[in-house]
Structure formats: structure tokens, C-alpha cells
C-alpha positions in Angstrom: 0.0 0.0 0.0 1.2 3.5 -0.8 1.7 6.0 2.0 2.4 9.8 1.7 4.7 10.9 4.5 5.0 14.6 5.4 7.3 16.7 7.5 6.3 20.3 8.2 2.7 19.5 9.2 0.6 21.4 10.5 2.3 24.2 8.5 0.3 25.9 5.7 2.0 24.2 2.7 2.1 20.7 4.2 -1.6 21.0 5.4 -2.7 22.1 2.0 -0.8 19.5 0.2 -2.4 16.8 2.3 -5.8 18.2 1.5 -5.1 18.3 -2.2 -3.5 14.8 -2.3 -6.4 13.3 -0.5 -8.9 14.8 -2.9 -7.0 13.3 -5.8 -6.2 9.9 -4.4 -8.2 8.5 -1.5 -6.4 5.2 -1.6 -3.0 6.5 -0.4 -2.7 6.7 3.3 -1.2 9.9 5.0 1.3 10.0 7.8 2.6 13.3 9.2 5.7 13.4 11.4 5.1 16.2 13.9 6.9 17.7 16.9 5.5 16.8 20.3 5.0 20.5 20.9 2.7 20.7 17.9 0.5 17.8 18.8 -2.6 19.7 19.8 -2.5 22.0 16.8 -1.7 19.0 14.5 -4.6 17.0 15.9 -7.1 19.8 15.3 -5.8 20.4 11.7 -5.9 16.7 11.0 -9.5 16.4 12.3 -10.5 19.4 10.1 -9.0 17.7 7.0 -10.7 14.4 7.8 -14.1 16.2 8.2 -13.8 18.2 5.1 -12.6 15.4 2.9 -14.5 12.5 4.6 -11.3 10.5 4.5 -9.6 8.0 6.8 -7.8 9.5 9.8 -4.3 11.1 9.2 -1.7 9.1 11.1 0.2 11.5 13.4 3.6 10.3 14.7 5.8 12.3 16.9 9.5 12.8 15.8 12.2 15.4 15.3 14.0 15.8 12.1 17.2 17.0 13.9 17.5 13.6 15.7 18.8 10.3 14.3 16.1 8.2 12.8 13.9 11.3 13.0 13.5 10.5 16.6 10.7 7.9 15.8 9.4 5.2 18.1 10.2 1.7 16.8 6.6 0.8 16.0 6.2 4.1 14.0 9.5 3.4 12.1 8.2 -0.2 11.3 4.9 1.2 10.0 6.9 3.2 7.4 9.2 0.3 6.5 6.3 -1.7 5.3 4.8 0.8 2.8 5.5 2.2 -0.6 6.5 5.7 0.3 6.2 9.2 -1.3 8.2 11.2 1.2 7.5 15.0 1.4 10.1 17.0 3.3 8.8 20.5 4.0 10.0 21.0 7.7 12.2 24.1 7.9 12.7 27.5 9.4 11.5 29.9 6.8 11.9 33.2 8.7 14.2 35.5 6.8 15.5 37.0 10.1 16.3 33.6 11.7 19.7 33.3 13.5 22.2 31.2 11.8 22.6 28.5 14.5 18.9 27.7 14.6 18.6 27.8 10.8 21.6 25.4 10.4 20.3 23.0 12.9 16.8 22.6 11.4 17.4 23.4 7.7 20.7 21.6 7.2 21.2 19.1 9.9 17.5 18.3 9.8 17.6 17.7 6.1 20.7 15.5 6.5 18.8 13.4 9.1 15.8 13.1 6.8 18.0 12.1 3.8 19.6 9.4 5.9 16.1 8.1 6.9 14.7 8.2 3.3 17.8 6.6 1.8 17.1 3.3 3.6 13.4 3.1 3.1 12.9 -0.3 1.3 10.2 1.0 -1.0 10.8 4.7 -1.7 8.7 5.8 -4.7 9.6 9.4 -4.6 11.5 11.9 -2.4 9.9 15.3 -2.8 12.1 18.0 -1.3 10.9 21.6 -0.9 13.9 24.0 -1.3 13.5 27.6 -2.5 14.3 29.6 -5.6 16.4 31.8 -3.4 19.2 29.3 -2.9 20.7 31.6 -5.6 21.6 34.1 -2.9 23.1 37.3 -4.5 23.6 35.8 -7.9 22.2 38.0 -10.7 20.9 37.4 -14.2 19.0 34.4 -15.4 19.0 31.6 -12.7 18.6 28.1 -14.2 16.9 25.1 -12.6 19.9 22.8 -13.4 22.3 25.1 -11.7 23.2 24.9 -7.9 26.1 27.4 -7.8 27.3 28.9 -4.5 26.9 32.6 -4.7 29.4 35.1 -3.3 27.0 35.9 -0.6 23.5 35.2 0.7 21.0 37.8 1.7 20.1 36.1 4.9 20.7 32.8 6.8 17.5 31.3 5.5 18.9 31.4 1.9 22.4 30.1 3.0 21.0 27.1 5.0 18.5 26.2 2.2 21.3 26.2 -0.2 23.4 23.9 2.0 20.5 21.6 2.5 19.9 21.4 -1.3 23.5 20.5 -1.8 22.9 17.4 0.4 19.6 16.5 -1.4 21.2 16.9 -4.8 23.8 14.2 -4.0 20.9 11.7 -3.5 19.7 12.0 -7.1 22.2 9.5 -8.4 20.8 6.7 -6.1 17.2 7.7 -5.3 14.1 9.0 -7.0 14.4 12.6 -5.9 12.5 15.7 -7.1 13.5 19.1 -5.8 10.9 21.8 -5.8 12.1 25.4 -5.7 9.1 27.7 -5.1 9.2 31.5 -5.4 7.8 33.7 -2.7 4.5 32.0 -1.7 1.3 33.9 -1.3 -2.3 32.8 -0.6 -4.8 31.1 -2.9 -5.2 33.0 -6.2 -9.0 32.6 -6.1 -9.8 32.9 -2.4 -6.7 34.7 -1.1 -6.6 32.3 1.7 -3.4 32.0 3.7 -2.5 31.3 7.4 0.2 33.9 7.9 1.1 37.3 6.6 4.7 37.2 5.7 6.7 37.7 2.5 4.6 40.0 0.2 2.2 40.7 3.1 5.0 42.7 4.8 4.3 45.3 2.1 0.6 45.2 2.8 1.3 45.7 6.5 3.4 48.7 5.8 0.9 50.2 3.3 -2.0 49.7 5.7 -0.1 51.7 8.3 0.4 54.5 5.8 -3.0 54.4 4.2 -4.2 57.6 5.9 -1.2 59.7 5.0 -1.8 62.3 2.2 0.8 60.6 0.1 2.2 57.0 0.1 5.7 57.0 -1.5 7.5 54.4 -3.5 10.3 52.8 -1.4 13.6 53.4 -3.4 13.7 53.0 -7.1 13.7 49.6 -8.8 13.5 48.2 -12.3 13.7 44.6 -10.8 10.9 42.0 -11.0 9.5 40.2 -8.0 8.5 36.5 -8.2 5.4 35.7 -6.0 3.4 32.5 -6.6 0.0 31.5 -5.3 -0.3 28.5 -3.0 -2.7 26.7 -5.4 -0.1 26.7 -8.2 2.5 25.1 -5.8 0.0 22.5 -4.7 -1.3 21.4 -8.0 2.2 21.4 -9.7 4.1 19.6 -7.0 1.4 16.9 -6.5 1.4 16.3 -10.2 5.2 16.1 -10.3 5.3 13.7 -7.4 3.9 10.8 -9.5 5.4 11.9 -12.9 8.2 9.5 -13.8 9.9 12.2 -15.9 10.2 14.4 -12.8 12.6 12.0 -11.1 16.0 13.5 -10.8 14.7 17.0 -11.7 14.9 20.3 -10.0 12.0 22.5 -10.8 11.4 26.3 -10.3 7.7 26.7 -9.3 8.1 30.4 -9.9 6.0 32.8 -11.9 7.1 32.5 -15.6 5.6 36.0 -16.2 6.5 38.0 -13.1 5.8 41.8 -12.8 8.1 44.6 -11.9 8.4 45.4 -8.1 7.0 48.9 -8.6 4.1 47.7 -10.6 3.2 45.2 -7.8 3.6 47.8 -5.1 1.5 50.3 -7.1 -1.3 47.6 -7.3 -1.1 46.9 -3.6 -1.4 50.6 -2.7 -4.3 51.1 -5.0 -6.3 48.0 -3.8 -5.5 48.5 -0.1 -5.5 52.4 0.2 -7.4 53.5 -2.9 -4.5 55.7 -3.9 -1.5 55.7 -6.4 1.9 56.0 -4.8 3.7 59.3 -5.3 7.2 60.4 -4.6 9.9 58.2 -3.3 11.5 57.4 0.1 15.2 56.6 -0.6 16.0 53.0 0.1 18.8 53.9 2.4 16.5 56.0 4.5 13.9 53.2 4.7 16.7 50.7 5.7 18.0 53.0 8.4 14.4 53.3 9.7 13.9 49.6 9.8 17.2 49.2 11.7 15.0 50.3 14.6 13.0 47.5 16.1 10.1 49.8 17.2 9.7 51.0 13.7 9.7 47.4 12.3 7.1 46.4 14.8 4.9 49.4 14.1 5.0 48.8 10.4 5.0 45.0 10.6 8.0 44.5 8.3 11.2 42.6 8.6 14.1 44.6 7.3 15.3 41.7 5.1 12.3 42.3 2.9 14.1 45.4 1.3 16.8 43.0 -0.1 14.3 41.6 -2.6 13.1 45.0 -4.0 16.0 45.7 -6.3 17.6 42.3 -7.0 18.4 42.0 -10.7 17.6 38.3 -11.3 15.0 36.1 -13.0 14.2 32.5 -12.7 14.3 30.1 -15.8 11.3 27.8 -15.8 12.2 25.5 -18.7 12.0 22.3 -16.6 8.7 23.3 -15.0 7.2 24.2 -18.4 8.4 20.9 -20.0 7.2 18.7 -17.1 3.8 20.4 -16.7 3.1 20.6 -20.5 -0.4 19.2 -21.1 -1.4 19.1 -17.4 -3.4 22.3 -17.6 -1.5 23.7 -14.5 -0.6 27.3 -14.8 0.5 30.1 -12.5 -2.2 32.7 -12.0 -1.2 36.3 -12.7 -0.3 38.1 -9.6 -1.9 41.5 -10.6 -5.1 39.8 -11.8 -5.5 38.1 -8.5 -4.4 41.0 -6.3 -8.0 41.9 -5.3 -8.4 38.5 -3.7 -5.2 38.7 -1.8 -6.0 42.2 -0.5 -9.5 41.3 0.4 -8.4 38.3 2.5 -5.8 40.5 4.2 -8.4 43.2 4.9 -10.7 40.6 6.5 -8.0 39.2 8.8 -5.5 41.9 9.4 -6.6 42.6 12.9 -6.3 38.9 13.9 -2.8 38.6 15.5 -2.8 34.8 14.7 -2.0 35.8 11.1 0.9 38.0 11.8 4.4 36.7 12.6 6.5 38.1 15.4 8.8 40.8 14.1 12.3 40.4 15.4 
């Protein structure tokens, strides 16, 4: 019997992947490896999924990816040894402001532990590893899917540790059925706007919302760069499709927007839909960065200062592998500007709920 095994549950992407995979294949069992500290939250989310889908219970087993054997109990380990496994590794620290030590322990050492565990599964059908398109660090120009080149520097420890983790997974391709997924910056559902946390592009919405009553909302710096933001539904549909596509074995895939928009065009759309204005004038980036050096300013605006690093980064993502592998599937990335109203509407509805906002460091 086939079993889909997930790390990173009850995180947003893992939870939505489980929902989507159950809808498409009710015969495959689902197991989630969870931290003991996440047990209550995981049980509630698993019950919601079961009630929504009318499916068999999701098997929750406690473990820790930073420990040998993922810290599993012998009976849980045995359960996985007797199944044909599609293993989804999503557990990671995604915070752009994460300290290096914590990021290294979870993202690098944790992935090494998962790799070791997966490599001895007797019936591994596929290992789906979630990396990030931003393993490119400070590299510029066209960034290819078949490249994993160490940049001169990284913009933050998240990027650095995800690069180091992908290096480890890349080595497994020669002996195991591995597919590496590199998402762009993930936003909520393109049709409903639904998400569970306001980070990434939502930092801009936080800032614009705080400035909406000002006579003028300025542009931040000056940029001709493009920003690559992708809706969660594209990530879900594409990665689940690829998980059973034989041609995707051994491939690294950019699940990025093949038709991204300029940063300033996206910012202008956000200001218009959230504040009903068109931005005018410019706040120099150096002045904005100096302001965000102050924690009270970051907390008031709801913005991590690392966000500015992505506003004028002159790079683009090649999507040749994604386009080739998804050809004929009908799976496409929704246009960011076309679906901006849904994103802003969901933000407006939930912006006062602190559960959606992440702590600003």
C-alpha cells in the first residue's frame, strides 16, 4: 500500500498538500511526522481535514528531524518500512530573520537526518524535497533550474542554509528517486486569497496599511527589478502532479511565476487596492533601511528589514523544466496582478487577527 509521509505539518503548505493529495487519491494513506509541541495543533488540523474530505484519519507520529532516525518510536518506524512511500520534506525554518545557528540545525542538519532516513526506506517511490528559488543568494541574471552554484554571498541565513540543504539532497539523485521543488515567494490562494500567515509580500501590505491615511504614500527606493510571487494553489497542483510523474525523477523545478511583474508595478497595485491611492514620490531605500534598523519601527510597520533585499535584486528564474514537465497538465501560475484583489480582500478581513501575523524580530 502507498503512503504519503510529510514533515512540516501542520504548517500551511504541508496542510494544503495533504488536503489536495487526499482529494486526488483516497487510496493513499497519509502520515505526518510532527513535533510533540505541535501535537494539539496538528490534531485539530488533521481532524478538520478528515471532516472536510470524509477520509480516513491522518496518522500523526511524533518525531524530530534533527534527531537520528527522525526520533521515531520503533513501531512508527516499522509502520513506514512496510509501505511504498512518497516522502515530502517541508519542515524548515522559513523566517528571513532567523539566527544562523537555529537555521543550520533545522534546515541543514535536519535535512541531512531526513536524507539518511529516506535513503534506507525499502520501497521509496519518490522523495519530494521543498527547497527555495532563493538558494541563488546574491547571484544575478537568469537563474537556471539545473544550476546549484554557491553565490558570493547570501541575503540572509535562510537562503544560506537552504542552499546547503539542497546540496545534500542533490547528492541523493544518483541513487534515489528525488524531485527538488524550488518555489518562489509563496502567497495565498489565487481565487480565495486564503493563507495562514502574513509574511513575504504581506509585509508590504502591513506597511501600506499603516500609511494608508497619509496624504501621500511613497514608493520605497527606485527599482527596475521583478519580484517573483506565486499562489499556493499553483504550488500544490504542480508539486502533487510532479510527485507521480516519472519524468520528474532526478529533476529540480522552479515553481516560480514565468511571467513576473516589476516590483514597482506590484507595489502600485497593492497601494491602489488597499488604500485606494496611487503612490507618489519616493522614500530613498537607504532612509527606509535606516528606519527599519530600529525594532520599534519594524514592529509598528509589521515589516522585517530583510524584505528590502528583494526589492531591487536583478535576477530572473528560468522555468524550462517546469514548463516541460507540466506541459499538457493544464496547471498554470495565476497572474499576480489579476488576483491582487483576492489577496488584499483576505488581508483586509483578517489583518486585525494577530494569529495571522508573525512576530517581528
